[in-house]
ROLUM-358206 format. One record per residue (C-alpha): residue number from 1; x, y, z. Coordinates in Angstrom, 3 decimals. Layout:
BEGIN
{num = NUM u = X v = Y w = Z}
...
***
This chain:
BEGIN
{num = 1 u = -42.214 v = 66.436 w = 6.990}
{num = 2 u = -38.686 v = 66.585 w = 8.330}
{num = 3 u = -36.563 v = 63.476 w = 7.997}
{num = 4 u = -35.739 v = 61.676 w = 11.199}
{num = 5 u = -32.171 v = 62.064 w = 12.415}
{num = 6 u = -30.314 v = 58.779 w = 12.664}
{num = 7 u = -28.930 v = 58.231 w = 16.117}
{num = 8 u = -25.763 v = 56.115 w = 16.269}
{num = 9 u = -26.319 v = 52.944 w = 18.183}
{num = 10 u = -24.290 v = 52.178 w = 21.280}
{num = 11 u = -21.918 v = 49.289 w = 20.714}
{num = 12 u = -20.831 v = 47.396 w = 23.763}
{num = 13 u = -17.220 v = 46.243 w = 23.627}
{num = 14 u = -16.788 v = 42.512 w = 23.466}
{num = 15 u = -15.097 v = 40.678 w = 26.358}
{num = 16 u = -12.088 v = 39.949 w = 24.117}
{num = 17 u = -11.633 v = 43.642 w = 23.337}
{num = 18 u = -11.983 v = 44.563 w = 27.018}
{num = 19 u = -9.410 v = 41.961 w = 28.049}
{num = 20 u = -6.985 v = 43.169 w = 25.384}
{num = 21 u = -7.368 v = 46.762 w = 26.580}
{num = 22 u = -6.743 v = 45.728 w = 30.192}
{num = 23 u = -3.646 v = 43.733 w = 29.223}
{num = 24 u = -2.337 v = 46.723 w = 27.261}
{num = 25 u = -2.946 v = 48.998 w = 30.248}
{num = 26 u = -1.145 v = 46.526 w = 32.517}
{num = 27 u = 1.944 v = 46.522 w = 30.296}
{num = 28 u = 1.950 v = 50.333 w = 30.156}
{num = 29 u = 1.757 v = 50.534 w = 33.945}
{num = 30 u = 4.576 v = 48.027 w = 34.417}
{num = 31 u = 6.790 v = 49.928 w = 31.976}
{num = 32 u = 6.118 v = 53.219 w = 33.709}
{num = 33 u = 6.020 v = 52.189 w = 37.375}
{num = 34 u = 7.778 v = 48.822 w = 37.602}
{num = 35 u = 6.615 v = 46.818 w = 40.635}
{num = 36 u = 4.302 v = 49.653 w = 41.681}
{num = 37 u = 2.496 v = 49.160 w = 38.392}
{num = 38 u = 1.032 v = 45.890 w = 39.675}
{num = 39 u = -1.831 v = 47.827 w = 41.199}
{num = 40 u = -5.417 v = 47.212 w = 40.177}
{num = 41 u = -6.145 v = 50.863 w = 40.921}
{num = 42 u = -3.367 v = 52.074 w = 38.610}
{num = 43 u = -4.310 v = 49.619 w = 35.873}
{num = 44 u = -7.990 v = 50.497 w = 35.989}
{num = 45 u = -7.134 v = 54.203 w = 35.790}
{num = 46 u = -4.821 v = 53.601 w = 32.807}
{num = 47 u = -7.543 v = 51.585 w = 31.062}
{num = 48 u = -10.243 v = 54.112 w = 31.956}
{num = 49 u = -12.475 v = 51.517 w = 33.598}
{num = 50 u = -13.662 v = 50.653 w = 37.069}
{num = 51 u = -11.863 v = 48.179 w = 39.303}
{num = 52 u = -15.003 v = 46.068 w = 39.219}
{num = 53 u = -14.622 v = 45.590 w = 35.469}
{num = 54 u = -11.140 v = 44.113 w = 35.979}
{num = 55 u = -12.558 v = 41.684 w = 38.525}
{num = 56 u = -15.283 v = 40.793 w = 36.035}
{num = 57 u = -12.837 v = 39.800 w = 33.292}
{num = 58 u = -10.030 v = 38.276 w = 35.378}
{num = 59 u = -10.327 v = 35.980 w = 38.401}
{num = 60 u = -7.394 v = 37.679 w = 40.144}
{num = 61 u = -4.647 v = 40.258 w = 39.717}
{num = 62 u = -2.214 v = 37.414 w = 39.068}
{num = 63 u = -4.465 v = 36.209 w = 36.273}
{num = 64 u = -4.319 v = 39.629 w = 34.607}
{num = 65 u = -0.539 v = 39.880 w = 35.002}
{num = 66 u = -0.129 v = 36.323 w = 33.692}
{num = 67 u = -2.066 v = 37.179 w = 30.536}
{num = 68 u = 0.050 v = 40.310 w = 30.091}
{num = 69 u = 3.180 v = 38.175 w = 30.485}
{num = 70 u = 2.031 v = 35.693 w = 27.840}
{num = 71 u = 0.939 v = 38.441 w = 25.451}
{num = 72 u = 4.307 v = 40.193 w = 25.647}
{num = 73 u = 6.381 v = 36.997 w = 25.451}
{num = 74 u = 4.551 v = 35.655 w = 22.407}
{num = 75 u = 4.653 v = 39.029 w = 20.672}
{num = 76 u = 8.436 v = 39.264 w = 21.048}
{num = 77 u = 8.886 v = 35.637 w = 20.000}
{num = 78 u = 6.834 v = 36.228 w = 16.855}
{num = 79 u = 8.932 v = 39.295 w = 16.065}
{num = 80 u = 12.253 v = 37.449 w = 16.333}
{num = 81 u = 10.918 v = 34.372 w = 14.543}
{num = 82 u = 9.892 v = 36.440 w = 11.513}
{num = 83 u = 13.506 v = 37.562 w = 11.162}
{num = 84 u = 14.578 v = 33.926 w = 10.868}
{num = 85 u = 11.924 v = 32.677 w = 8.439}
{num = 86 u = 13.701 v = 33.717 w = 5.250}
{num = 87 u = 13.790 v = 30.444 w = 3.323}
{num = 88 u = 15.799 v = 32.149 w = 0.587}
{num = 89 u = 18.911 v = 32.028 w = 2.776}
{num = 90 u = 20.856 v = 29.162 w = 4.328}
{num = 91 u = 20.017 v = 27.880 w = 7.858}
{num = 92 u = 23.152 v = 29.522 w = 9.248}
{num = 93 u = 22.001 v = 32.889 w = 7.873}
{num = 94 u = 18.573 v = 32.339 w = 9.459}
{num = 95 u = 20.258 v = 31.951 w = 12.826}
{num = 96 u = 22.194 v = 35.152 w = 12.187}
{num = 97 u = 18.913 v = 36.952 w = 11.514}
{num = 98 u = 17.526 v = 35.583 w = 14.756}
{num = 99 u = 20.561 v = 36.853 w = 16.686}
{num = 100 u = 20.266 v = 40.337 w = 15.216}
{num = 101 u = 16.568 v = 40.462 w = 16.072}
{num = 102 u = 17.307 v = 39.263 w = 19.626}
{num = 103 u = 19.500 v = 42.304 w = 20.295}
{num = 104 u = 17.503 v = 44.912 w = 18.406}
{num = 105 u = 16.962 v = 48.305 w = 20.128}
{num = 106 u = 13.300 v = 47.601 w = 20.956}
{num = 107 u = 14.264 v = 44.337 w = 22.678}
{num = 108 u = 16.916 v = 46.163 w = 24.713}
{num = 109 u = 14.509 v = 48.899 w = 25.847}
{num = 110 u = 15.180 v = 49.521 w = 29.591}
{num = 111 u = 11.460 v = 49.985 w = 30.242}
{num = 112 u = 10.800 v = 46.576 w = 28.734}
{num = 113 u = 13.433 v = 45.002 w = 30.971}
{num = 114 u = 11.646 v = 46.475 w = 34.014}
{num = 115 u = 8.498 v = 44.650 w = 32.925}
{num = 116 u = 10.349 v = 41.344 w = 32.798}
{num = 117 u = 11.745 v = 41.932 w = 36.279}
{num = 118 u = 8.207 v = 42.243 w = 37.606}
{num = 119 u = 7.118 v = 39.059 w = 35.855}
{num = 120 u = 10.105 v = 37.055 w = 37.082}
{num = 121 u = 9.634 v = 38.237 w = 40.668}
{num = 122 u = 6.097 v = 36.804 w = 40.633}
{num = 123 u = 6.921 v = 33.410 w = 39.091}
{num = 124 u = 7.794 v = 31.779 w = 42.425}
{num = 125 u = 4.569 v = 32.913 w = 44.105}
{num = 126 u = 1.934 v = 32.702 w = 41.369}
{num = 127 u = 0.901 v = 29.374 w = 39.789}
{num = 128 u = -0.660 v = 31.266 w = 36.856}
{num = 129 u = 2.531 v = 33.154 w = 36.087}
{num = 130 u = 4.660 v = 30.044 w = 36.595}
{num = 131 u = 2.504 v = 28.220 w = 34.025}
{num = 132 u = 2.917 v = 31.049 w = 31.529}
{num = 133 u = 6.675 v = 31.099 w = 32.086}
{num = 134 u = 6.919 v = 27.360 w = 31.444}
{num = 135 u = 4.749 v = 27.520 w = 28.312}
{num = 136 u = 6.521 v = 30.465 w = 26.727}
{num = 137 u = 9.984 v = 29.109 w = 27.545}
{num = 138 u = 9.096 v = 25.793 w = 25.911}
{num = 139 u = 7.903 v = 27.625 w = 22.825}
{num = 140 u = 11.055 v = 29.765 w = 22.704}
{num = 141 u = 13.305 v = 26.737 w = 23.065}
{num = 142 u = 11.305 v = 24.888 w = 20.417}
{num = 143 u = 11.949 v = 27.782 w = 18.046}
{num = 144 u = 15.687 v = 27.581 w = 18.714}
{num = 145 u = 15.657 v = 23.804 w = 18.287}
{num = 146 u = 13.913 v = 24.229 w = 14.937}
{num = 147 u = 16.586 v = 26.643 w = 13.719}
{num = 148 u = 19.372 v = 24.412 w = 15.008}
{num = 149 u = 17.720 v = 21.375 w = 13.446}
{num = 150 u = 17.702 v = 23.084 w = 10.065}
{num = 151 u = 21.402 v = 23.802 w = 10.531}
{num = 152 u = 22.125 v = 20.149 w = 11.311}
{num = 153 u = 20.089 v = 18.894 w = 8.341}
{num = 154 u = 22.044 v = 21.166 w = 6.003}
{num = 155 u = 25.240 v = 19.251 w = 6.844}
{num = 156 u = 26.795 v = 22.474 w = 8.109}
{num = 157 u = 27.271 v = 20.829 w = 11.500}
{num = 158 u = 27.793 v = 17.300 w = 12.832}
{num = 159 u = 24.687 v = 15.510 w = 14.155}
{num = 160 u = 23.975 v = 16.946 w = 17.598}
{num = 161 u = 21.331 v = 16.681 w = 20.296}
{num = 162 u = 18.771 v = 19.403 w = 19.721}
{num = 163 u = 17.357 v = 19.659 w = 23.241}
{num = 164 u = 20.621 v = 20.375 w = 25.138}
{num = 165 u = 21.883 v = 22.524 w = 22.252}
{num = 166 u = 18.707 v = 24.614 w = 22.441}
{num = 167 u = 19.067 v = 24.966 w = 26.206}
{num = 168 u = 22.700 v = 26.059 w = 25.874}
{num = 169 u = 22.013 v = 28.620 w = 23.161}
{num = 170 u = 18.988 v = 29.940 w = 25.052}
{num = 171 u = 21.119 v = 30.428 w = 28.168}
{num = 172 u = 23.763 v = 32.298 w = 26.158}
{num = 173 u = 21.187 v = 34.575 w = 24.532}
{num = 174 u = 19.384 v = 35.272 w = 27.812}
{num = 175 u = 22.588 v = 35.921 w = 29.734}
{num = 176 u = 23.888 v = 38.402 w = 27.188}
{num = 177 u = 20.507 v = 40.123 w = 26.978}
{num = 178 u = 20.246 v = 40.495 w = 30.768}
{num = 179 u = 23.765 v = 41.923 w = 31.049}
{num = 180 u = 23.171 v = 44.343 w = 28.172}
{num = 181 u = 19.939 v = 45.485 w = 29.825}
{num = 182 u = 21.561 v = 45.940 w = 33.246}
{num = 183 u = 24.875 v = 47.434 w = 32.077}
{num = 184 u = 24.575 v = 48.669 w = 28.488}
{num = 185 u = 28.020 v = 50.266 w = 28.686}
{num = 186 u = 29.810 v = 46.965 w = 29.340}
{num = 187 u = 29.654 v = 45.759 w = 25.736}
{num = 188 u = 27.724 v = 46.458 w = 22.551}
{num = 189 u = 24.888 v = 44.489 w = 20.933}
{num = 190 u = 27.162 v = 43.703 w = 17.984}
{num = 191 u = 29.570 v = 42.011 w = 20.407}
{num = 192 u = 26.729 v = 39.919 w = 21.812}
{num = 193 u = 25.755 v = 38.895 w = 18.286}
{num = 194 u = 29.385 v = 37.994 w = 17.505}
{num = 195 u = 29.571 v = 35.780 w = 20.607}
{num = 196 u = 26.436 v = 33.921 w = 19.511}
{num = 197 u = 27.913 v = 33.497 w = 16.034}
{num = 198 u = 31.119 v = 32.129 w = 17.578}
{num = 199 u = 29.071 v = 29.627 w = 19.595}
{num = 200 u = 27.385 v = 28.360 w = 16.451}
{num = 201 u = 30.744 v = 28.146 w = 14.665}
{num = 202 u = 32.109 v = 26.092 w = 17.550}
{num = 203 u = 29.053 v = 23.812 w = 17.357}
{num = 204 u = 29.601 v = 23.341 w = 13.616}
{num = 205 u = 33.235 v = 22.430 w = 14.266}
{num = 206 u = 32.293 v = 19.764 w = 16.822}
{num = 207 u = 33.720 v = 21.716 w = 19.764}
{num = 208 u = 31.020 v = 20.529 w = 22.195}
{num = 209 u = 31.446 v = 16.726 w = 22.488}
{num = 210 u = 28.611 v = 16.369 w = 24.999}
{num = 211 u = 26.192 v = 17.857 w = 22.460}
{num = 212 u = 27.148 v = 15.444 w = 19.677}
{num = 213 u = 25.005 v = 12.412 w = 18.987}
{num = 214 u = 28.170 v = 10.451 w = 18.271}
{num = 215 u = 31.259 v = 11.741 w = 20.017}
{num = 216 u = 33.404 v = 10.909 w = 17.002}
{num = 217 u = 30.974 v = 12.264 w = 14.410}
{num = 218 u = 33.189 v = 15.178 w = 13.551}
{num = 219 u = 36.299 v = 16.597 w = 15.094}
{num = 220 u = 37.833 v = 20.008 w = 14.503}
{num = 221 u = 40.472 v = 19.827 w = 11.756}
{num = 222 u = 43.925 v = 19.218 w = 13.161}
{num = 223 u = 46.666 v = 21.674 w = 12.390}
{num = 224 u = 49.708 v = 20.138 w = 10.806}
{num = 225 u = 53.091 v = 21.261 w = 11.974}
{num = 226 u = 55.146 v = 22.912 w = 9.280}
***
């Protein structure tokens, strides 16, 4: 009697796997087509599923784009944070690692910048995307405040206010990144890193009185006349 052939069972993909695949397809479409990539038809084709399946897993197109936004933002934040988690080096060196990671080639990918432009253009009109923007920005700033707090606790800098310092450093990083993405020939990533290092040096020397907890906590050393 011949043995029965085993027939592989059909495994239905879980909702989590489906959602992940749709988010991945959304990011691919945005990288390739920019604003035109925010099309349910394009996304469904890229994911190899029907439009109805997208509607089944996400309440709206904005909901899908918002999840793609959060996925990308958290992924990049995790990548840069890992570069600054080396406890074997001093807090200042951890910040330097963070700066280098912030201007790495994959972060400065023009296609990636196009994706961010799409996200930002939808923030003002989509409550879901606005909520994601606010959450991810808070997390990013919290990461900067943690690194700056470690610097302050190491006595490498005078006591300063973490919240405004984090906002200022975030603005510097974002501004340099945007300009590098828009006009990569204007300056080099190493120059952007050097500017961030100079900002931290100025902070350590007490050059930003409004950021200090006590205005007279530390002043830059005076130069004596010869």
